C-alpha positions as CSV (number, residue, x, y, z in Angstrom):
1,M,22.6,-3.0,-20.9
2,P,23.4,0.6,-20.0
3,I,19.7,1.6,-19.8
4,L,19.0,-1.3,-17.3
5,E,22.1,-0.4,-15.3
6,L,20.9,3.2,-15.2
7,T,17.4,2.2,-14.1
8,G,18.9,0.0,-11.3
9,S,21.3,2.6,-10.1
10,L,18.6,5.3,-10.1
11,G,16.4,2.9,-8.0
12,F,19.2,2.4,-5.5
13,L,19.8,6.1,-5.3
14,L,16.1,7.1,-4.8
15,Y,15.2,4.2,-2.4
16,G,18.4,4.9,-0.4
17,M,17.5,8.6,0.0
18,K,13.9,7.6,1.0
19,L,15.2,5.0,3.5
20,M,17.7,7.4,4.9
21,S,15.1,10.2,5.2
22,D,12.4,7.9,6.6
23,G,14.8,6.3,9.1
24,V,15.8,9.8,10.4
25,Q,12.2,11.0,10.6
26,K,11.1,7.9,12.5
27,S,13.9,8.1,15.0
28,A,13.8,11.9,15.5
29,G,11.0,13.1,13.3
30,E,8.4,13.5,16.1
31,K,10.6,15.9,18.0
32,L,11.5,17.8,14.8
33,Q,7.9,18.1,13.7
34,R,6.7,19.2,17.2
35,A,9.5,21.9,17.1
36,L,8.0,23.1,13.8
37,S,4.4,23.1,15.1
38,V,5.3,25.5,18.0
39,I,7.6,27.8,16.1
40,T,7.7,31.4,17.3
41,G,7.0,34.5,15.3
42,N,10.7,35.5,15.1
43,R,11.6,35.1,11.3
44,F,15.2,34.3,12.1
45,V,14.3,31.5,14.6
46,A,11.9,30.1,12.0
47,L,14.6,30.3,9.3
48,L,17.1,28.4,11.5
49,T,14.5,25.8,12.5
50,G,13.5,25.1,8.9
51,L,17.2,24.9,7.9
52,V,18.1,22.4,10.7
53,V,15.0,20.2,10.3
54,T,15.6,19.9,6.5
55,M,19.3,19.1,6.9
56,I,18.4,16.3,9.3
57,V,15.5,14.8,7.3
58,Q,17.3,15.4,4.0
59,S,14.1,16.7,2.3
60,S,12.8,20.2,1.8
61,G,9.7,18.7,0.4
62,A,9.0,16.8,3.6
63,T,9.5,20.0,5.7
64,T,7.4,22.1,3.4
65,V,4.6,19.6,3.4
66,M,4.7,19.6,7.2
67,V,4.5,23.4,7.2
68,V,1.5,23.4,4.9
69,T,-0.2,20.8,7.0
70,F,0.4,22.8,10.2
71,V,-0.8,26.0,8.7
72,N,-4.0,24.2,7.5
73,A,-4.5,22.9,11.1
74,G,-4.0,26.4,12.6
75,L,-0.8,25.3,14.5
76,M,1.3,27.8,12.5
77,T,0.4,31.2,11.0
78,L,1.0,32.1,7.4
79,A,3.7,34.6,8.5
80,Q,5.5,32.1,10.7
81,S,5.6,29.6,7.8
82,V,7.6,31.9,5.6
83,G,10.8,31.8,7.5
84,V,10.6,28.0,7.9
85,I,10.1,27.6,4.1
86,F,13.1,29.8,3.4
87,G,15.2,27.8,5.8
88,A,14.1,24.5,4.3
89,N,15.3,25.7,0.9
90,I,18.8,26.3,2.2
91,G,18.8,23.1,4.2
92,T,18.1,21.0,1.2
93,T,21.5,21.9,-0.3
94,I,23.3,19.6,2.2
95,T,22.7,16.5,0.0
96,A,24.5,18.0,-2.9
97,W,27.5,18.7,-0.6
98,I,27.5,15.1,0.7
99,V,27.5,13.8,-2.9
100,A,30.1,16.2,-4.0
101,I,32.5,15.7,-1.1
102,F,32.2,11.9,-0.5
103,G,31.0,10.7,-3.9
104,F,34.0,11.2,-6.1
105,N,37.1,11.4,-4.0
106,F,37.5,7.6,-3.5
107,K,35.9,4.4,-4.6
108,I,32.3,4.7,-3.3
109,S,31.5,1.0,-3.5
110,A,34.4,0.2,-1.1
111,F,32.4,1.5,1.8
112,A,28.8,1.6,0.5
113,I,28.2,-2.2,1.0
114,P,29.9,-2.4,4.5
115,V,27.8,0.6,5.6
116,F,24.6,-1.0,4.4
117,G,25.6,-4.2,6.2
118,I,26.3,-2.4,9.4
119,G,22.9,-0.6,9.2
120,Y,21.1,-4.0,8.5
121,F,22.7,-5.7,11.6
122,I,21.8,-2.7,13.8
123,T,18.2,-3.1,12.5
124,I,18.1,-6.8,13.2
125,I,19.9,-6.8,16.6
126,L,18.0,-3.8,18.0
127,K,14.6,-4.4,16.2
128,K,12.7,-4.1,19.4
129,K,14.2,-0.7,20.2
130,G,12.4,1.6,17.9
131,A,14.8,4.6,17.8
132,Y,17.9,2.4,17.2
133,K,16.1,0.3,14.6
134,N,15.2,3.4,12.7
135,L,18.7,4.7,12.9
136,G,19.9,1.4,11.4
137,E,17.5,1.9,8.6
138,A,18.9,5.4,8.0
139,I,22.4,3.9,7.9
140,M,21.2,1.3,5.3
141,G,19.7,4.1,3.2
142,F,23.0,6.0,3.4
143,G,24.8,2.9,2.0
144,M,22.3,2.3,-0.7
145,L,22.5,6.0,-1.7
146,F,26.2,5.7,-2.4
147,L,25.8,2.3,-4.0
148,G,23.3,4.0,-6.5
149,L,25.7,6.9,-6.9
150,S,28.5,4.4,-7.7
151,G,26.3,2.8,-10.3
152,L,25.4,6.1,-11.9
153,S,29.0,7.1,-12.0
154,D,29.9,4.0,-13.9
155,V,27.0,4.2,-16.3
156,F,27.0,8.0,-16.9
157,T,30.1,8.0,-19.1
158,P,30.5,9.1,-22.7
159,E,31.3,5.4,-23.6
160,Q,28.2,4.0,-22.0
161,L,25.4,6.6,-22.5
162,G,27.1,9.4,-24.3
163,W,25.0,8.8,-27.4
164,L,21.8,9.4,-25.4
165,F,22.6,11.8,-22.7
166,K,25.5,13.9,-23.9
167,I,24.0,17.4,-24.2
168,Q,26.6,20.2,-24.6
169,G,26.3,23.9,-25.4
170,S,26.0,27.2,-23.6
171,G,23.7,29.0,-26.0
172,F,20.2,30.2,-25.1
173,L,18.4,27.1,-26.5
174,A,20.7,24.8,-24.6
175,I,20.2,26.7,-21.4
176,C,16.4,26.6,-21.8
177,L,16.5,22.9,-22.6
178,G,18.5,22.2,-19.5
179,F,16.2,24.4,-17.4
180,I,13.1,22.5,-18.6
181,I,14.7,19.1,-18.1
182,G,15.5,20.2,-14.5
183,I,11.8,21.1,-13.8
184,L,10.3,17.9,-15.3
185,I,12.7,15.3,-13.9
186,T,12.6,16.8,-10.4
187,A,8.8,17.0,-10.4
188,L,8.7,13.3,-11.6
189,L,11.3,12.2,-8.9
190,H,9.7,14.4,-6.2
191,S,13.2,15.2,-5.0
192,S,15.5,18.0,-6.0
193,S,18.2,16.3,-3.9
194,A,18.1,13.2,-6.0
195,F,18.2,15.2,-9.2
196,S,21.2,17.2,-7.9
197,A,23.1,14.0,-7.3
198,I,22.3,12.9,-10.9
199,V,23.4,16.3,-12.4
200,I,26.6,16.3,-10.3
201,T,27.4,12.7,-11.6
202,M,26.7,13.6,-15.2
203,A,28.8,16.8,-15.0
204,Y,31.7,15.0,-13.3
205,N,31.8,12.4,-16.1
206,G,31.6,15.1,-18.8
207,L,28.0,14.3,-20.1
208,V,26.9,18.0,-19.4
209,N,29.1,21.1,-19.2
210,W,29.1,23.7,-16.4
211,E,26.5,26.0,-18.0
212,L,24.0,23.2,-18.7
213,A,24.5,21.7,-15.2
214,A,23.7,25.1,-13.8
215,A,20.6,25.5,-15.8
216,M,19.3,22.0,-14.9
217,T,20.0,22.7,-11.1
218,L,18.1,26.0,-11.4
219,G,15.2,24.2,-13.1
220,S,15.1,21.6,-10.3
221,N,14.3,24.3,-7.8
222,I,10.9,24.9,-9.5
223,G,10.3,21.2,-9.9
224,S,10.8,20.6,-6.2
225,T,7.7,22.7,-5.4
226,I,5.4,19.9,-6.6
227,D,5.0,18.3,-3.1
228,A,3.9,21.6,-1.5
229,I,1.4,22.2,-4.4
230,L,-0.1,18.7,-4.0
231,S,-0.4,19.0,-0.2
232,A,-2.2,22.3,-0.5
233,I,-4.8,21.4,-3.1
234,S,-7.6,20.6,-0.6
235,A,-6.3,22.8,2.3
236,N,-7.6,26.1,3.5
237,A,-6.6,29.5,2.1
238,D,-3.6,30.1,4.4
239,A,-2.2,26.7,3.7
240,R,-2.5,27.3,0.0
241,R,-0.8,30.7,0.5
242,S,2.0,29.0,2.3
243,A,2.6,26.7,-0.6
244,L,2.3,29.7,-3.1
245,I,5.1,31.5,-1.1
246,H,7.2,28.4,-1.5
247,V,6.6,28.5,-5.2
248,M,7.2,32.2,-5.4
249,F,10.5,31.9,-3.5
250,N,11.9,29.4,-6.0
251,V,10.4,31.0,-9.1
252,F,11.6,34.5,-8.2
253,G,15.2,33.3,-7.4
254,T,15.3,31.2,-10.5
255,I,14.2,34.0,-12.8
256,L,16.7,36.4,-11.2
257,A,19.5,33.8,-11.7
258,L,18.5,33.3,-15.3
259,V,18.3,37.0,-16.0
260,F,21.9,37.4,-14.7
261,F,23.0,34.0,-15.7
262,R,26.5,34.8,-16.6
263,P,27.3,37.1,-13.7
264,F,25.7,34.6,-11.4
265,L,27.9,31.7,-12.6
266,N,30.9,34.0,-12.4
267,L,30.1,34.7,-8.8
268,V,29.7,31.0,-8.0
269,V,33.1,30.3,-9.6
270,L,34.7,33.1,-7.7
271,L,33.3,31.7,-4.4
272,T,34.4,28.1,-5.1
273,P,37.9,27.1,-3.9
274,G,40.0,26.7,-7.0
275,H,37.8,29.0,-9.0
276,A,37.6,27.9,-12.7
277,N,39.9,24.9,-12.0
278,S,37.7,23.7,-9.2
279,N,36.0,20.3,-9.1
280,I,32.8,20.7,-11.0
281,A,30.9,18.7,-8.4
282,I,31.9,21.1,-5.7
283,R,31.1,24.0,-8.1
284,I,27.5,22.7,-8.6
285,S,27.0,22.3,-4.9
286,M,28.3,25.8,-4.3
287,L,25.8,27.1,-7.0
288,H,23.0,25.3,-5.2
289,T,23.9,26.9,-1.9
290,V,24.6,30.4,-3.3
291,F,21.3,30.4,-5.1
292,K,19.3,29.5,-2.1
293,T,21.2,31.8,0.3
294,L,21.0,34.9,-2.0
295,S,17.2,34.2,-2.6
296,T,16.7,34.1,1.2
297,V,18.8,37.2,1.8
298,I,16.7,39.1,-0.8
299,L,13.3,37.8,0.1
300,L,13.4,37.4,4.0
301,P,13.1,41.2,4.6
302,L,10.1,41.1,2.2
303,Q,8.2,38.6,4.3
304,N,5.2,40.8,5.0
305,P,4.9,42.0,1.3
306,L,5.0,38.3,0.3
307,V,2.3,37.4,2.7
308,L,0.1,40.4,1.4
309,L,0.7,39.3,-2.2
310,S,-0.3,35.7,-1.5
311,Q,-3.5,37.0,0.2
312,K,-4.3,39.1,-2.9
313,I,-3.7,36.2,-5.2
314,I,-5.6,33.6,-3.0
315,K,-8.8,35.0,-1.6
316,D,-10.1,34.1,1.8
317,D,-12.2,30.9,2.2
318,K,-15.9,31.4,1.9
319,E,-17.3,32.0,5.4
320,K,-18.2,28.6,6.9
321,Q,-21.3,28.0,8.9
322,N,-20.4,28.1,12.5
323,N,-22.4,24.9,13.2
324,V,-20.6,22.8,10.5
325,Y,-17.3,21.1,11.4
326,R,-14.8,19.7,8.8
327,L,-11.6,17.8,9.4
328,A,-10.5,16.3,6.1
329,F,-7.8,13.6,6.0
330,V,-5.2,14.7,3.5
331,Q,-2.8,12.0,2.3
332,L,0.7,13.6,2.4
333,P,2.1,13.2,-1.1
334,A,5.8,13.3,-0.4
335,K,6.2,11.6,3.0
336,D,3.5,9.7,4.9
337,S,4.3,11.3,8.2
338,V,2.0,9.9,10.9
339,T,3.3,12.4,13.4
340,T,2.1,15.3,11.3
341,H,-1.4,13.8,11.2
342,I,-1.2,13.1,15.0
343,I,-0.2,16.8,15.7
344,Q,-3.2,17.9,13.6
345,V,-5.6,15.7,15.5
346,E,-4.2,16.9,18.8
347,A,-5.2,20.4,17.8
348,A,-8.7,19.3,16.9
349,I,-9.0,17.5,20.2
350,A,-8.0,20.7,22.1
351,D,-10.6,22.6,20.1
352,M,-13.2,20.0,21.1
353,T,-12.3,20.4,24.7
354,D,-12.8,24.1,24.4
355,V,-16.3,23.6,22.9
356,V,-17.3,21.2,25.7
357,T,-15.8,23.6,28.4
358,D,-17.9,26.4,27.0
359,M,-21.0,24.2,27.1
360,F,-20.3,23.4,30.8
361,D,-19.9,27.1,31.6
362,K,-23.6,27.6,30.6
363,I,-24.7,25.3,33.4
364,Q,-23.7,27.7,36.2
365,I,-25.4,30.6,34.3
366,G,-28.6,28.6,34.2
367,I,-28.4,27.7,37.9
368,T,-27.9,31.3,39.0
369,K,-30.2,32.9,36.4
370,R,-33.3,30.6,36.1
371,N,-35.5,32.9,33.9
372,P,-37.1,32.8,30.4
373,E,-34.3,34.9,29.0
374,Y,-31.9,32.0,29.7
375,I,-33.9,29.7,27.4
376,E,-34.2,32.3,24.7
377,K,-30.4,33.0,24.8
378,Y,-28.9,29.6,25.3
379,K,-31.3,26.7,24.4
380,E,-30.8,26.9,20.6
381,V,-27.1,27.7,21.0
382,M,-26.6,24.5,23.0
383,V,-28.5,22.4,20.5
384,N,-26.1,23.6,17.8
385,A,-23.1,23.1,20.1
386,E,-24.2,19.5,20.8
387,D,-24.6,18.8,17.1
388,Y,-21.2,20.4,16.5
389,V,-19.4,18.2,19.0
390,D,-21.1,15.1,17.5
391,Q,-19.7,16.1,14.1
392,M,-16.2,16.6,15.7
393,H,-16.5,13.2,17.4
394,E,-17.4,11.4,14.1
395,Q,-14.8,13.2,12.0
396,I,-11.9,13.0,14.4
397,T,-12.6,9.3,15.1
398,H,-12.7,8.7,11.3
399,Y,-9.4,10.6,10.9
400,L,-7.7,8.5,13.6
401,I,-8.9,5.3,12.0
402,K,-7.3,6.5,8.8
403,C,-4.1,7.1,10.6
404,Q,-4.1,3.5,11.9
405,S,-4.0,2.3,8.2
406,L,-0.6,4.1,7.8
407,Q,2.7,2.6,8.8
408,I,2.8,3.3,12.5
409,T,4.9,2.2,15.4
410,E,3.5,0.4,18.5
411,K,3.8,3.6,20.5
412,Q,1.9,5.6,17.9
413,L,-0.8,2.9,17.8
414,T,-1.2,3.2,21.6
415,H,-1.3,7.0,21.3
416,I,-4.0,6.9,18.6
417,S,-6.1,4.4,20.6
418,S,-5.8,6.7,23.6
419,M,-7.0,9.7,21.5
420,I,-10.0,7.7,20.2
421,Q,-11.0,7.0,23.9
422,I,-10.5,10.7,24.8
423,V,-12.7,11.9,22.0
424,D,-15.4,9.4,23.1
425,E,-15.3,10.7,26.6
426,L,-15.5,14.4,25.4
427,E,-18.5,13.5,23.3
428,N,-20.2,11.8,26.4
429,M,-19.3,14.9,28.4
430,S,-21.1,17.1,25.9
431,D,-24.1,14.9,26.2
432,S,-24.1,15.4,29.9
433,C,-23.7,19.2,29.6
434,F,-26.5,19.3,27.0
435,G,-28.7,17.1,29.2
436,T,-28.1,19.3,32.3
437,I,-28.9,22.5,30.4
438,M,-32.1,20.9,29.0
439,L,-33.1,20.0,32.5
440,I,-32.6,23.6,33.7
441,C,-34.7,24.8,30.7
442,R,-37.4,22.4,31.6
443,S,-37.5,23.5,35.2
444,I,-37.9,27.1,33.9
445,E,-40.6,26.2,31.4
446,K,-42.6,24.2,34.1
447,K,-42.1,27.0,36.5
448,M,-40.7,24.7,39.2
449,S,-39.7,26.4,42.4
450,F,-36.5,25.6,44.3
451,K,-35.3,27.2,47.5
452,T,-32.4,29.7,47.0
453,E,-30.2,27.8,49.4
454,D,-30.9,24.5,47.5
455,M,-29.6,26.0,44.3
456,E,-26.7,27.7,46.0
457,R,-25.6,24.2,47.3
458,L,-25.0,23.3,43.6
459,L,-22.5,26.1,43.0
460,P,-19.4,24.7,44.9
461,Y,-20.3,21.3,43.4
462,I,-20.2,22.8,39.9
463,E,-17.1,24.7,40.7
464,L,-15.3,21.5,41.7
465,V,-16.2,19.9,38.4
466,R,-15.1,23.0,36.6
467,Q,-11.7,22.7,38.3
468,F,-11.5,19.1,37.0
469,L,-12.5,20.2,33.5
470,Q,-9.8,22.9,33.6
471,F,-7.3,20.3,34.6
472,I,-8.2,18.3,31.5
473,R,-7.9,21.4,29.3
474,I,-4.4,22.1,30.5
475,N,-3.2,18.6,30.1
476,I,-5.3,17.4,27.2
477,N,-2.4,16.6,24.8
478,K,0.2,15.8,27.5
479,Q,1.3,12.6,29.2
480,I,0.3,13.2,32.8
481,T,2.4,11.9,35.7
482,S,1.4,9.6,38.5
483,E,1.2,12.6,40.8
484,K,-1.2,14.4,38.5
485,L,-3.3,11.2,38.1
486,E,-3.5,11.2,42.0
487,L,-4.8,14.8,41.9
488,A,-7.4,13.8,39.3
489,R,-8.5,10.9,41.6
490,E,-8.8,13.3,44.5
491,L,-11.0,15.6,42.4
492,E,-13.1,12.6,41.4
493,D,-13.5,11.4,45.0
494,G,-14.5,15.0,46.1
495,I,-17.2,15.1,43.4
496,D,-18.6,11.7,44.3
497,A,-18.8,12.7,48.0
498,F,-20.5,16.0,47.1
499,R,-23.0,14.2,44.9
500,K,-23.9,11.8,47.8
501,D,-24.5,14.7,50.2
502,L,-26.7,16.6,47.7
503,K,-28.8,13.5,46.8
504,K,-29.2,12.8,50.6
505,V,-30.5,16.4,51.2
506,A,-32.9,16.0,48.2
507,R,-34.3,12.8,49.6
508,K,-34.9,14.4,52.9
509,R,-36.8,17.2,51.2
510,L,-38.9,14.5,49.4
511,E,-39.7,12.8,52.7
512,G,-40.7,16.2,54.1
513,G,-43.3,16.6,51.4
514,A,-41.4,18.7,48.8
515,D,-42.5,18.8,45.1
516,V,-41.6,15.3,43.8
517,K,-41.1,16.4,40.1
518,A,-38.8,19.3,41.2
519,E,-36.7,17.2,43.6
520,L,-36.3,14.3,41.0
521,L,-35.2,16.9,38.4
522,Y,-32.8,18.3,41.0
523,I,-31.3,14.8,41.5
524,D,-31.1,14.3,37.8
525,I,-29.0,17.5,37.5
526,V,-26.7,16.4,40.3
527,R,-26.2,13.0,38.6
528,A,-25.6,14.5,35.1
529,I,-22.9,16.9,36.5
530,E,-21.3,13.9,38.4
531,H,-21.1,12.1,35.1
532,I,-19.0,14.9,33.7
533,G,-16.5,14.3,36.5
534,D,-16.4,10.6,35.6
535,N,-15.6,11.5,32.0
536,C,-12.8,13.8,33.2
537,F,-11.3,11.0,35.2
538,S,-11.5,8.6,32.3
539,I,-9.7,11.1,30.2
540,S,-7.0,11.5,32.9
541,E,-6.4,7.7,32.8
542,S,-6.1,7.8,29.0
543,L,-3.6,10.5,29.2
544,T,-1.3,8.4,31.4
545,S,-0.9,6.0,28.5
546,K,0.2,8.6,25.9
């Protein structure tokens, strides 16, 4: 049955592309995604990065979804995302060239099955070595892709399916029909690369002519924006604007190509080796590349106007309450990339560290300026900050637990467990900061008196803990070396020794008849600050297992 053969071949093609893309992303995806998350403001560097990443992962949809996610997390600005999106659109044309060059010059099935077998045995033999296992999966996907393409080539013939799929014509209605088909099927498949392979196969076998194949290819560029749109639905304003720019890029280029349809096709034929007598598969690939490249050349200099236009269309988010935190887990529609989620959580943990550090800084202010103005200025602020950190703790932990439900490697599971522990320690640290500040406020409210030299003894103690906290801020999302862990241990030992000396002095004052309540409160402050050092060391140990 031709329809069943078509369904099976299409399944091989789509699953092969997914397996190949996922295998590459698992073996090299983390490095690629981290490269995206730290992209510079140079539009040409951003363009090149988007192009290379997409050529490797074989999916502009995956790259664009990553970009939208990073913009939503604040890891990438809206302006930085534009160049990456443009580059991704050029990079996605590589699949069409692979299909056109390798798909029809010799019998595909002659090497598709051996390639799949090689990939399978690499996966089995090296299953404990993650990167090689993933590479084996990518090779298996490559073999399946061409096996599906071979099946499509056999079934997409006038004899088999000509009665159903043969659509010829170069008139306005035929072009419009092909354009709409391109939009709908690409949106359904979530892959312009897969649809390009289908169009190339149909055109090569004579089911569609050159004009219709061109119209379907142009339509696929609009259909391919579906992933970016879905990923931006619940995101912030800038992330939605990034997705909108992706849509505008494809819509603008497509409209321009349709308005100048005949001249555009003539240009493509002129640029293709062999011109009008060229292989139609090569011609369609050239059309795809010329379309994306021309759109980029025209629109890249207009990056800033595009950003301004997107800001006019999509208004800023309503101003959020400063004491309300929100970290929503968004299931990525195109590719379930755990690394993308992990990078977003790392940004949230860095923000949490900053909040806790800011809370700690208020301790020294309280020690040096023990007056009613301190209570008036900082007490309520610290209550809100403590509540905010509690919200961060709850939501980040919930997010990480959601990540554990995705398909993750053993290394990623260890990393996620480590982050859960770090978030717990940061929340405990905020409790200690809050408790210390409340003790300072109580001493002011009760009008407890302390000798100036006694309070001054606390300052180098606090400074030592601050150094430890700064050490954590610098290394919060890094894997620390054994040398750095040894430095952390020295800081922890120094804090412990300082605490013992301060407590010993306080006990002597008690024995000498000092105010009992004041001295006990003083000891409580010393103990609470020491707990912050303990939290810092626990985080340092967690960072060694990243």
